[in-house]
N, CA, C and O atoms as a GROMACS GRO file, in nm:
protein
  428
    1MET      N    1   9.699  11.373   1.074
    1MET     CA    2   9.599  11.265   1.044
    1MET      C    3   9.629  11.183   0.914
    1MET      O    4   9.580  11.074   0.887
    2LYS      N    5   9.713  11.251   0.839
    2LYS     CA    6   9.762  11.139   0.716
    2LYS      C    7   9.806  11.042   0.740
    2LYS      O    8   9.842  10.972   0.645
    3ASN      N    9   9.825  10.984   0.904
    3ASN     CA   10   9.911  10.823   0.921
    3ASN      C   11   9.800  10.729   0.985
    3ASN      O   12   9.813  10.614   1.027
    4LEU      N   13   9.659  10.833   0.980
    4LEU     CA   14   9.565  10.713   1.025
    4LEU      C   15   9.497  10.589   0.889
    4LEU      O   16   9.428  10.590   0.786
    5LEU      N   17   9.550  10.522   0.950
    5LEU     CA   18   9.433  10.425   0.787
    5LEU      C   19   9.331  10.377   0.823
    5LEU      O   20   9.309  10.341   0.939
    6ALA      N   21   9.224  10.365   0.694
    6ALA     CA   22   9.161  10.277   0.707
    6ALA      C   23   9.153  10.127   0.637
    6ALA      O   24   9.194  10.105   0.522
    7VAL      N   25   9.106  10.047   0.706
    7VAL     CA   26   9.150   9.884   0.683
    7VAL      C   27   9.000   9.844   0.638
    7VAL      O   28   8.898   9.891   0.688
    8ASP      N   29   9.005   9.740   0.526
    8ASP     CA   30   8.854   9.661   0.533
    8ASP      C   31   8.912   9.510   0.545
    8ASP      O   32   9.018   9.465   0.589
    9ASP      N   33   8.788   9.445   0.481
    9ASP     CA   34   8.794   9.280   0.493
    9ASP      C   35   8.906   9.278   0.385
    9ASP      O   36   8.969   9.174   0.406
   10ALA      N   37   8.960   9.342   0.282
   10ALA     CA   38   9.057   9.301   0.207
   10ALA      C   39   9.143   9.352   0.238
   10ALA      O   40   9.235   9.289   0.186
   11SER      N   41   9.209   9.480   0.324
   11SER     CA   42   9.308   9.549   0.358
   11SER      C   43   9.386   9.479   0.490
   11SER      O   44   9.505   9.488   0.521
   12PHE      N   45   9.270   9.403   0.559
   12PHE     CA   46   9.308   9.417   0.732
   12PHE      C   47   9.461   9.328   0.749
   12PHE      O   48   9.562   9.362   0.810
   13ASP      N   49   9.434   9.205   0.671
   13ASP     CA   50   9.627   9.120   0.674
   13ASP      C   51   9.715   9.174   0.642
   13ASP      O   52   9.823   9.152   0.698
   14ALA      N   53   9.705   9.261   0.547
   14ALA     CA   54   9.839   9.342   0.454
   14ALA      C   55   9.849   9.437   0.544
   14ALA      O   56   9.966   9.475   0.547
   15VAL      N   57   9.782   9.495   0.620
   15VAL     CA   58   9.834   9.588   0.719
   15VAL      C   59   9.885   9.530   0.826
   15VAL      O   60  10.003   9.544   0.860
   16VAL      N   61   9.792   9.454   0.893
   16VAL     CA   62   9.798   9.343   0.995
   16VAL      C   63   9.956   9.261   1.018
   16VAL      O   64  10.035   9.260   1.112
   17LYS      N   65   9.956   9.227   0.947
   17LYS     CA   66  10.098   9.154   0.943
   17LYS      C   67  10.223   9.151   0.905
   17LYS      O   68  10.313   9.068   0.921
   18GLN      N   69  10.216   9.276   0.840
   18GLN     CA   70  10.356   9.342   0.876
   18GLN      C   71  10.467   9.337   0.985
   18GLN      O   72  10.415   9.320   1.095
   19PRO      N   73  10.584   9.345   0.992
   19PRO     CA   74  10.654   9.299   1.095
   19PRO      C   75  10.632   9.482   1.166
   19PRO      O   76  10.613   9.586   1.103
   20GLY      N   77  10.644   9.460   1.304
   20GLY     CA   78  10.577   9.552   1.416
   20GLY      C   79  10.476   9.541   1.462
   20GLY      O   80  10.423   9.432   1.480
   21ARG      N   81  10.421   9.662   1.495
   21ARG     CA   82  10.268   9.710   1.574
   21ARG      C   83  10.190   9.760   1.488
   21ARG      O   84  10.213   9.827   1.388
   22THR      N   85  10.069   9.712   1.546
   22THR     CA   86   9.972   9.782   1.466
   22THR      C   87   9.848   9.799   1.590
   22THR      O   88   9.815   9.709   1.667
   23LEU      N   89   9.789   9.946   1.589
   23LEU     CA   90   9.690   9.939   1.677
   23LEU      C   91   9.563   9.945   1.572
   23LEU      O   92   9.571  10.007   1.466
   24ILE      N   93   9.446   9.875   1.612
   24ILE     CA   94   9.321   9.871   1.509
   24ILE      C   95   9.245   9.938   1.617
   24ILE      O   96   9.258   9.930   1.739
   25GLU      N   97   9.144  10.022   1.525
   25GLU     CA   98   9.027  10.048   1.636
   25GLU      C   99   8.871   9.991   1.550
   25GLU      O  100   8.818  10.030   1.446
   26VAL      N  101   8.835   9.893   1.642
   26VAL     CA  102   8.725   9.832   1.574
   26VAL      C  103   8.600   9.916   1.580
   26VAL      O  104   8.542   9.909   1.689
   27SER      N  105   8.538  10.005   1.477
   27SER     CA  106   8.448  10.095   1.526
   27SER      C  107   8.297  10.075   1.407
   27SER      O  108   8.265   9.990   1.324
   28GLY      N  109   8.256  10.163   1.441
   28GLY     CA  110   8.125  10.175   1.367
   28GLY      C  111   8.077  10.355   1.372
   28GLY      O  112   8.101  10.427   1.470
   29ALA      N  113   7.991  10.413   1.218
   29ALA     CA  114   7.988  10.518   1.230
   29ALA      C  115   7.909  10.500   1.326
   29ALA      O  116   7.945  10.567   1.422
   30TRP      N  117   7.817  10.441   1.348
   30TRP     CA  118   7.678  10.499   1.457
   30TRP      C  119   7.739  10.488   1.575
   30TRP      O  120   7.643  10.497   1.651
   31CYS      N  121   7.849  10.474   1.653
   31CYS     CA  122   7.902  10.480   1.764
   31CYS      C  123   7.961  10.560   1.799
   31CYS      O  124   8.081  10.552   1.774
   32GLY      N  125   7.905  10.697   1.884
   32GLY     CA  126   7.928  10.839   1.950
   32GLY      C  127   8.073  10.799   2.001
   32GLY      O  128   8.163  10.845   1.932
   33PRO      N  129   8.114  10.716   2.120
   33PRO     CA  130   8.244  10.694   2.152
   33PRO      C  131   8.349  10.673   2.060
   33PRO      O  132   8.462  10.711   2.090
   34CYS      N  133   8.319  10.597   1.912
   34CYS     CA  134   8.417  10.596   1.810
   34CYS      C  135   8.464  10.740   1.743
   34CYS      O  136   8.568  10.765   1.684
   35ARG      N  137   8.352  10.824   1.773
   35ARG     CA  138   8.370  10.974   1.720
   35ARG      C  139   8.493  11.017   1.789
   35ARG      O  140   8.610  11.022   1.751
   36GLN      N  141   8.440  11.045   1.892
   36GLN     CA  142   8.497  11.094   2.040
   36GLN      C  143   8.646  11.055   1.970
   36GLN      O  144   8.703  11.140   1.903
   37MET      N  145   8.706  10.921   1.989
   37MET     CA  146   8.809  10.843   1.958
   37MET      C  147   8.923  10.888   1.889
   37MET      O  148   9.040  10.899   1.926
   38LYS      N  149   8.847  10.922   1.743
   38LYS     CA  150   8.902  10.970   1.647
   38LYS      C  151   9.039  11.063   1.638
   38LYS      O  152   9.149  11.028   1.596
   39PRO      N  153   8.993  11.210   1.698
   39PRO     CA  154   9.121  11.262   1.719
   39PRO      C  155   9.231  11.236   1.812
   39PRO      O  156   9.322  11.315   1.836
   40ILE      N  157   9.208  11.070   1.884
   40ILE     CA  158   9.283  11.092   1.957
   40ILE      C  159   9.379  10.974   1.915
   40ILE      O  160   9.491  10.971   1.965
   41LEU      N  161   9.333  10.858   1.809
   41LEU     CA  162   9.393  10.785   1.757
   41LEU      C  163   9.456  10.901   1.643
   41LEU      O  164   9.574  10.876   1.623
   42GLU      N  165   9.419  10.991   1.584
   42GLU     CA  166   9.496  11.050   1.475
   42GLU      C  167   9.614  11.091   1.547
   42GLU      O  168   9.716  11.036   1.507
   43ARG      N  169   9.630  11.178   1.648
   43ARG     CA  170   9.741  11.237   1.698
   43ARG      C  171   9.825  11.122   1.736
   43ARG      O  172   9.943  11.130   1.700
   44LEU      N  173   9.789  11.018   1.802
   44LEU     CA  174   9.882  10.885   1.836
   44LEU      C  175   9.934  10.814   1.703
   44LEU      O  176  10.036  10.744   1.700
   45ALA      N  177   9.841  10.842   1.579
   45ALA     CA  178   9.899  10.792   1.434
   45ALA      C  179  10.050  10.884   1.389
   45ALA      O  180  10.154  10.834   1.348
   46ASP      N  181  10.023  11.014   1.410
   46ASP     CA  182  10.086  11.099   1.381
   46ASP      C  183  10.237  11.099   1.486
   46ASP      O  184  10.356  11.086   1.456
   47GLU      N  185  10.178  11.119   1.602
   47GLU     CA  186  10.335  11.097   1.718
   47GLU      C  187  10.393  10.978   1.682
   47GLU      O  188  10.515  10.962   1.685
   48ARG      N  189  10.326  10.904   1.654
   48ARG     CA  190  10.419  10.730   1.650
   48ARG      C  191  10.436  10.688   1.495
   48ARG      O  192  10.437  10.572   1.455
   49ALA      N  193  10.450  10.814   1.407
   49ALA     CA  194  10.475  10.754   1.246
   49ALA      C  195  10.574  10.689   1.251
   49ALA      O  196  10.667  10.712   1.327
   50GLY      N  197  10.567  10.561   1.139
   50GLY     CA  198  10.764  10.505   1.140
   50GLY      C  199  10.741  10.386   1.271
   50GLY      O  200  10.809  10.284   1.257
   51ARG      N  201  10.664  10.391   1.376
   51ARG     CA  202  10.678  10.302   1.496
   51ARG      C  203  10.572  10.216   1.569
   51ARG      O  204  10.570  10.138   1.664
   52LEU      N  205  10.461  10.280   1.454
   52LEU     CA  206  10.341  10.220   1.502
   52LEU      C  207  10.234  10.266   1.380
   52LEU      O  208  10.226  10.381   1.339
   53ARG      N  209  10.159  10.162   1.334
   53ARG     CA  210  10.050  10.167   1.211
   53ARG      C  211   9.962  10.160   1.324
   53ARG      O  212   9.967  10.089   1.424
   54VAL      N  213   9.828  10.303   1.266
   54VAL     CA  214   9.725  10.315   1.367
   54VAL      C  215   9.613  10.283   1.261
   54VAL      O  216   9.648  10.321   1.150
   55ALA      N  217   9.520  10.238   1.262
   55ALA     CA  218   9.415  10.177   1.142
   55ALA      C  219   9.280  10.185   1.230
   55ALA      O  220   9.273  10.152   1.348
   56ILE      N  221   9.193  10.226   1.164
   56ILE     CA  222   9.022  10.233   1.169
   56ILE      C  223   8.936  10.097   1.081
   56ILE      O  224   8.912  10.093   0.960
   57LEU      N  225   8.908  10.012   1.167
   57LEU     CA  226   8.784   9.940   1.117
   57LEU      C  227   8.698   9.919   1.110
   57LEU      O  228   8.667   9.842   1.201
   58ASP      N  229   8.580   9.954   1.016
   58ASP     CA  230   8.445   9.970   1.045
   58ASP      C  231   8.376   9.862   1.020
   58ASP      O  232   8.344   9.817   0.910
   59MET      N  233   8.345   9.804   1.169
   59MET     CA  234   8.223   9.686   1.167
   59MET      C  235   8.183   9.658   1.099
   59MET      O  236   8.186   9.542   1.057
   60ASP      N  237   8.095   9.797   1.028
   60ASP     CA  238   8.000   9.710   0.963
   60ASP      C  239   7.994   9.688   0.776
   60ASP      O  240   7.922   9.620   0.702
   61GLU      N  241   8.101   9.778   0.752
   61GLU     CA  242   8.167   9.743   0.623
   61GLU      C  243   8.240   9.608   0.652
   61GLU      O  244   8.222   9.526   0.561
   62ALA      N  245   8.294   9.578   0.725
   62ALA     CA  246   8.412   9.474   0.723
   62ALA      C  247   8.349   9.359   0.830
   62ALA      O  248   8.416   9.331   0.930
   63PRO      N  249   8.236   9.302   0.808
   63PRO     CA  250   8.198   9.207   0.890
   63PRO      C  251   8.245   9.096   0.888
   63PRO      O  252   8.224   9.026   0.988
   64THR      N  253   8.305   9.054   0.803
   64THR     CA  254   8.394   8.912   0.842
   64THR      C  255   8.506   8.931   0.923
   64THR      O  256   8.539   8.839   0.999
   65THR      N  257   8.583   9.055   0.920
   65THR     CA  258   8.744   9.075   0.997
   65THR      C  259   8.662   9.058   1.122
   65THR      O  260   8.660   8.957   1.192
   66ALA      N  261   8.597   9.166   1.141
   66ALA     CA  262   8.523   9.229   1.311
   66ALA      C  263   8.462   9.060   1.375
   66ALA      O  264   8.492   9.023   1.489
   67ALA      N  265   8.388   8.986   1.293
   67ALA     CA  266   8.398   8.849   1.358
   67ALA      C  267   8.473   8.746   1.409
   67ALA      O  268   8.461   8.672   1.507
   68SER      N  269   8.588   8.764   1.280
   68SER     CA  270   8.702   8.693   1.304
   68SER      C  271   8.826   8.713   1.406
   68SER      O  272   8.924   8.644   1.433
   69LEU      N  273   8.768   8.867   1.458
   69LEU     CA  274   8.849   8.902   1.549
   69LEU      C  275   8.748   8.880   1.693
   69LEU      O  276   8.798   8.898   1.804
   70GLY      N  277   8.608   8.839   1.678
   70GLY     CA  278   8.503   8.828   1.808
   70GLY      C  279   8.493   8.982   1.851
   70GLY      O  280   8.513   9.005   1.970
   71VAL      N  281   8.467   9.078   1.776
   71VAL     CA  282   8.444   9.186   1.826
   71VAL      C  283   8.295   9.198   1.814
   71VAL      O  284   8.228   9.206   1.712
   72ARG      N  285   8.242   9.198   1.986
   72ARG     CA  286   8.132   9.206   2.010
   72ARG      C  287   8.068   9.368   2.020
   72ARG      O  288   7.945   9.379   2.012
   73GLY      N  289   8.135   9.467   2.033
   73GLY     CA  290   8.136   9.594   2.097
   73GLY      C  291   8.217   9.721   2.047
   73GLY      O  292   8.340   9.716   2.036
   74ALA      N  293   8.162   9.808   2.024
   74ALA     CA  294   8.230   9.887   1.948
   74ALA      C  295   8.278  10.055   2.068
   74ALA      O  296   8.182  10.098   2.131
   75PRO      N  297   8.394  10.120   2.086
   75PRO     CA  298   8.531  10.067   2.013
   75PRO      C  299   8.582  10.012   2.080
   75PRO      O  300   8.598  10.043   2.198
   76THR      N  301   8.653   9.837   1.984
   76THR     CA  302   8.730   9.770   2.099
   76THR      C  303   8.877   9.802   1.991
   76THR      O  304   8.886   9.793   1.868
   77PHE      N  305   8.978   9.839   2.094
   77PHE     CA  306   9.113   9.820   2.054
   77PHE      C  307   9.181   9.704   2.024
   77PHE      O  308   9.174   9.624   2.118
   78ILE      N  309   9.244   9.666   1.930
   78ILE     CA  310   9.360   9.598   1.916
   78ILE      C  311   9.440   9.595   1.888
   78ILE      O  312   9.452   9.643   1.775
   79VAL      N  313   9.604   9.525   1.968
   79VAL     CA  314   9.721   9.597   1.969
   79VAL      C  315   9.794   9.450   1.896
   79VAL      O  316   9.810   9.350   1.967
   80PHE      N  317   9.833   9.449   1.757
   80PHE     CA  318   9.884   9.378   1.704
   80PHE      C  319  10.083   9.379   1.670
   80PHE      O  320  10.146   9.465   1.609
   81GLU      N  321  10.126   9.277   1.724
   81GLU     CA  322  10.241   9.268   1.673
   81GLU      C  323  10.309   9.159   1.609
   81GLU      O  324  10.300   9.049   1.663
   82ASP      N  325  10.377   9.170   1.504
   82ASP     CA  326  10.440   9.105   1.407
   82ASP      C  327  10.240   9.044   1.353
   82ASP      O  328  10.241   8.922   1.369
   83GLY      N  329  10.149   9.070   1.322
   83GLY     CA  330  10.039   8.994   1.316
   83GLY      C  331   9.971   8.911   1.396
   83GLY      O  332   9.869   8.854   1.354
   84LYS      N  333  10.022   8.891   1.533
   84LYS     CA  334   9.953   8.872   1.659
   84LYS      C  335   9.911   8.937   1.761
   84LYS      O  336   9.976   9.021   1.824
   85GLU      N  337   9.795   8.900   1.782
   85GLU     CA  338   9.731   8.998   1.861
   85GLU      C  339   9.813   8.943   2.004
   85GLU      O  340   9.848   8.833   2.045
   86ILE      N  341   9.827   9.123   2.068
   86ILE     CA  342   9.904   9.084   2.190
   86ILE      C  343   9.803   9.157   2.341
   86ILE      O  344   9.794   9.118   2.457
   87ALA      N  345   9.738   9.279   2.266
   87ALA     CA  346   9.635   9.333   2.391
   87ALA      C  347   9.529   9.415   2.306
   87ALA      O  348   9.524   9.481   2.202
   88ARG      N  349   9.434   9.365   2.427
   88ARG     CA  350   9.290   9.426   2.390
   88ARG      C  351   9.215   9.486   2.472
   88ARG      O  352   9.206   9.425   2.578
   89GLN      N  353   9.121   9.637   2.463
   89GLN     CA  354   9.089   9.679   2.547
   89GLN      C  355   8.936   9.683   2.460
   89GLN      O  356   8.926   9.666   2.338
   90LEU      N  357   8.796   9.715   2.577
   90LEU     CA  358   8.692   9.750   2.492
   90LEU      C  359   8.630   9.890   2.566
   90LEU      O  360   8.625   9.902   2.689
   91GLY      N  361   8.585   9.988   2.476
   91GLY     CA  362   8.508  10.111   2.475
   91GLY      C  363   8.656  10.204   2.508
   91GLY      O  364   8.776  10.176   2.518
   92ALA      N  365   8.578  10.323   2.517
   92ALA     CA  366   8.663  10.453   2.487
   92ALA      C  367   8.765  10.490   2.588
   92ALA      O  368   8.719  10.466   2.699
   93VAL      N  369   8.858  10.528   2.592
   93VAL     CA  370   8.944  10.536   2.701
   93VAL      C  371   9.041  10.690   2.693
   93VAL      O  372   9.076  10.746   2.590
   94PRO      N  373   9.063  10.723   2.799
   94PRO     CA  374   9.158  10.815   2.779
   94PRO      C  375   9.302  10.810   2.726
   94PRO      O  376   9.390  10.740   2.776
   95PRO      N  377   9.315  10.871   2.646
   95PRO     CA  378   9.507  10.882   2.572
   95PRO      C  379   9.612  10.825   2.625
   95PRO      O  380   9.706  10.767   2.570
   96THR      N  381   9.589  10.848   2.740
   96THR     CA  382   9.707  10.774   2.855
   96THR      C  383   9.690  10.583   2.844
   96THR      O  384   9.778  10.503   2.814
   97VAL      N  385   9.596  10.567   2.866
   97VAL     CA  386   9.533  10.436   2.872
   97VAL      C  387   9.614  10.382   2.742
   97VAL      O  388   9.722  10.324   2.741
   98LEU      N  389   9.530  10.418   2.629
   98LEU     CA  390   9.544  10.389   2.491
   98LEU      C  391   9.718  10.381   2.487
   98LEU      O  392   9.767  10.269   2.472
   99ARG      N  393   9.797  10.482   2.498
   99ARG     CA  394   9.929  10.510   2.486
   99ARG      C  395   9.967  10.352   2.576
   99ARG      O  396   9.998  10.276   2.484
  100ALA      N  397   9.973  10.303   2.658
  100ALA     CA  398  10.010  10.249   2.780
  100ALA      C  399   9.938  10.091   2.682
  100ALA      O  400  10.030  10.009   2.670
  101LEU      N  401   9.861  10.061   2.645
  101LEU     CA  402   9.803  10.012   2.559
  101LEU      C  403   9.898   9.944   2.459
  101LEU      O  404   9.921   9.824   2.454
  102VAL      N  405   9.958  10.053   2.369
  102VAL     CA  406  10.037  10.016   2.268
  102VAL      C  407  10.187   9.991   2.297
  102VAL      O  408  10.270   9.931   2.229
  103ASP      N  409  10.199  10.053   2.418
  103ASP     CA  410  10.359  10.048   2.481
  103ASP      C  411  10.368   9.918   2.539
  103ASP      O  412  10.484   9.889   2.570
  104ARG      N  413  10.288   9.836   2.562
  104ARG     CA  414  10.256   9.685   2.626
  104ARG      C  415  10.406   9.649   2.598
  104ARG      O  416  10.458   9.687   2.493
  105ARG      N  417  10.479   9.572   2.696
  105ARG     CA  418  10.550   9.458   2.647
  105ARG      C  419  10.504   9.335   2.582
  105ARG      O  420  10.386   9.299   2.577
  106VAL      N  421  10.594   9.282   2.538
  106VAL     CA  422  10.549   9.140   2.482
  106VAL      C  423  10.606   9.058   2.557
  106VAL      O  424  10.729   9.059   2.545
  107ASP      N  425  10.547   8.956   2.662
  107ASP     CA  426  10.654   8.868   2.745
  107ASP      C  427  10.683   8.732   2.630
  107ASP      O  428  10.761   8.641   2.659
   0.00000   0.00000   0.00000
């Protein structure tokens, strides 16, 4: 759990624009599926520590960033490579699907 980050409008760019991969879950406190995904994200963040940054962005607390990403529903998972979006998944998914999303090759 110590490796799962929380980002907001002010910290989003500093986290995502670092070299390497970042997985962001755009969620909301009101979102049941988002709460179900949190333990999966915590486990993934711990398993991939040093190789993948994993963060949660609350769309109600960071509306500017959520809007700039074009997020319309929660949870939305977005993978960034060196600051550029490379993959996106909408909705709660099994851990295997989330791992495949973050492991996707960049062509």
